[in-house]
C-alpha positions in Angstrom: -91.5 87.7 -168.6 -94.8 87.5 -166.7 -96.3 84.1 -165.6 -99.4 83.8 -163.7 -99.7 80.8 -161.2 -102.8 79.8 -160.8 -104.4 77.7 -158.0 -108.1 76.3 -157.6 -110.0 75.3 -154.8 -108.6 74.4 -151.2 -105.1 74.8 -152.3 -105.4 77.6 -149.5 -105.5 75.1 -147.1 -102.0 73.4 -147.9 -100.5 71.8 -144.8 -103.8 71.4 -143.0 -105.6 69.2 -146.1 -104.5 65.6 -146.0 -100.5 66.2 -145.6 -100.3 62.5 -146.4 -101.4 63.5 -149.9 -100.2 67.1 -150.2 -97.3 67.5 -148.0 -97.0 69.5 -144.7 -95.5 72.7 -147.1 -98.1 75.8 -146.7 -99.5 78.0 -149.5 -97.0 80.7 -148.2 -94.5 78.1 -148.9 -95.6 77.5 -152.2 -95.8 81.2 -153.1 -92.5 82.1 -151.8 -90.9 78.6 -153.8 -92.9 80.1 -157.1 -91.7 83.3 -156.4 -88.1 82.7 -155.7 -88.1 80.0 -159.1 -89.6 83.3 -160.8 -86.7 85.1 -159.9 -84.0 82.3 -160.9 -85.8 82.4 -164.5 -85.9 86.2 -164.9 -90.1 85.6 -164.6 -92.0 88.2 -162.6 -94.6 85.8 -161.0 -98.1 86.6 -160.2 -100.4 84.2 -157.9 -104.0 83.8 -157.5 -106.2 81.6 -155.7 -109.8 80.8 -155.4 -112.0 78.6 -154.4 -114.6 79.7 -157.0 -114.6 78.8 -160.8 -115.6 81.5 -162.4 -113.0 84.0 -160.5 -110.3 81.6 -162.5 -112.0 81.9 -165.4 -111.9 85.9 -164.8 -108.7 85.7 -164.0 -107.4 83.8 -167.4 -109.2 85.9 -169.3 -107.4 89.1 -167.5 -104.2 87.4 -168.4 -104.9 87.9 -171.7 -102.4 90.7 -173.2 -100.7 90.9 -169.5 -99.2 87.5 -169.0 -96.9 85.4 -171.4 -97.3 82.3 -169.3 -99.8 80.2 -167.0 -99.0 77.6 -164.4 -102.3 76.3 -163.4 -103.1 73.7 -160.8 -107.2 73.6 -161.3 -107.4 71.1 -158.2 -110.9 69.3 -158.3 -111.7 71.6 -161.0 -109.5 69.5 -163.3 -112.2 66.8 -163.4 -115.0 68.8 -163.8 -114.7 72.4 -166.0 -115.0 72.8 -169.4 -115.5 76.3 -168.9 -111.7 76.5 -167.5 -111.0 74.7 -170.5 -112.7 76.7 -172.7 -110.7 79.9 -171.0 -107.7 78.6 -171.9 -108.3 77.7 -175.5 -109.9 81.3 -175.8 -106.7 83.3 -174.6 -104.4 81.0 -175.9 -101.6 81.5 -173.4 -98.9 78.8 -173.1 -100.1 76.9 -169.9 -98.3 74.1 -167.8 -100.9 72.3 -165.5 -99.1 70.9 -162.4 -100.6 68.8 -159.8 -99.4 68.2 -156.2 -100.0 64.6 -155.8 -99.8 61.7 -158.5 -103.4 62.2 -159.7 -102.8 59.1 -162.2 -102.3 56.9 -159.1 -105.8 58.2 -157.2 -109.3 57.6 -157.5 -110.8 56.7 -161.0 -112.5 60.2 -161.4 -109.0 61.7 -161.2 -107.7 60.1 -164.2 -109.8 62.7 -166.7 -108.4 66.2 -167.0 -110.4 68.5 -169.0 -107.7 71.5 -168.8 -105.0 69.3 -170.6 -106.0 69.8 -173.7 -105.2 73.2 -173.6 -101.9 72.7 -172.2 -98.1 72.4 -173.5 -97.2 70.1 -170.8 -98.2 68.3 -167.0 -96.6 67.8 -164.2 -97.6 65.4 -161.3 -96.9 63.9 -158.4 -93.9 66.0 -157.1 -95.3 68.0 -154.0 -94.6 71.9 -154.6 -91.6 71.3 -156.1 -93.5 70.7 -159.2 -94.5 74.1 -159.2 -90.5 75.0 -160.2 -90.5 72.7 -162.6 -93.3 74.1 -164.5 -91.7 77.4 -164.2 -88.7 76.2 -165.3 -90.3 74.5 -168.3 -92.7 77.3 -168.9 -89.8 79.7 -168.8 -87.9 77.8 -171.6 -90.7 77.3 -173.8 -91.3 80.8 -173.7 -87.9 81.3 -175.1 -87.4 79.0 -177.0 -90.8 77.7 -178.4 -89.6 73.9 -177.2 -90.5 71.9 -174.2 -87.2 69.8 -173.0 -89.6 66.6 -171.9 -86.6 64.3 -170.6 -88.3 64.8 -167.1 -91.6 62.9 -167.2 -93.9 65.7 -168.2 -96.5 64.6 -170.8 -97.3 66.6 -173.7 -100.7 67.4 -174.4 
């Protein structure tokens, strides 16, 4: 099983950027966590981060036929990018949307997620631990075709 962990703009600055919202863990800490979690669930993890929308679209398209699932934090593009939604819909790779902060408790503009319509679940507000949750949920889905919706994630 191969899972792409895809991260949008400014996530490379984890630990520096607004630690009161995003925590003090670095992007290297995040990568270590997802690789460790992937190993626990028997998944090969591929990580990619970009500040550029087109690079994220390209990576989603490149995942077609190569990756079984995607864990995706589109960051600010969550609220603006129809291109990312269209890419996810085109490749139809099972995707879990993840956000470090509880976006539903933040500014009004953060209440809209364009990508959510192409995701099987959304996990928010768990810090970087939300990525481990997303990988476990996605791995379970890839094995059984079902999500365990008992831990607060929302099916899209």
